[in-house]
N, C-alpha and C positions, 0 to 999 in steps of 0.2 A: 434235764432241767426239772426242778421241783414243781409239783402240781398240787393245787387245791381244787378238790371236786366240790361243786355246788349243786345241791339237789334243786331241780327246777320243776318238779312234778306238779302239774295242775290237775286237781280232781274237780269235776264239775258236778259234785254232789254235796251233801252236807258234811262229808268226812273231811278232816284236816289235810292240808297239803302244804309243802314248802313254797311252791309257786303262789298259792293263794295267800301266803303270809309274807310275800314281798321278796322272795329269794332272787328274782330277776334283777331288781334294783340293787340288792346287796351284791350280786355278782358284778354289776357295773361299777359300783362304788369300790369294790375290792380291786378291780382292774385299774381304776384310776389311782388308787393308793399304791399299787405295784408300779405303775408308770411314774408316779411322782417320786418314788424312792429308787427308781431304776433297778428294781430287784429282778433277779433271774428266777422268776416264778411265773407259772402260767395258771390260768383259771380254766377249768374244764366243766362246762355245764353238763350235768349228768341227769338222766331221766328219773332216777329214784335211788336214794340211799337207804330206804327203809325207815322205820321209826317216824313215820309222818306225824304222829301225835306230838313229837318233840321238836318239830321243825320251827323255823328253817334250820336245815342241817348242812354242815360243811365238813369235809374230811381232808386232812393233809395226807396225801398218798404216802403209805408206809409210816403214818404217824397218827396223831390224835384226831378224834371225832369231836365236833362241836355241835351242840344243840341249842335251840332257842336263840339263834344268832341274831344279834342286833348290829347296827352300824358301829356302835361304840366298841364292839368286840373285834372288829376287822384288824386293827393294828396287832393285837395279840395273836390272832390266827395267822397273819402274815409272818410274824416273828417265829411262831411255832414251825412254820414251813422252812424258814431260813435256818433255824436251829437243827432241823432234821438232817442227819448225815446223808450224804449221797450214796446211792446204791453201788 
């Protein structure tokens, strides 16, 4: 099954983090979009994808990395996962 990794790292300092920028809510919205489309894609909440200053970050496993993710980008991220060939 295809997988989209969502960084959910929370930093409790003044440094940026994906979790601090709303990645938990984005992961939930992505899961709802997947369910609505009955897509064969799973969401994996991951502790850190690096590049915190560019977050929220998502990565299609074996595919593209997305930075500064917003809810408006979720359909394109899902489509990227669906377009990625199976292993």
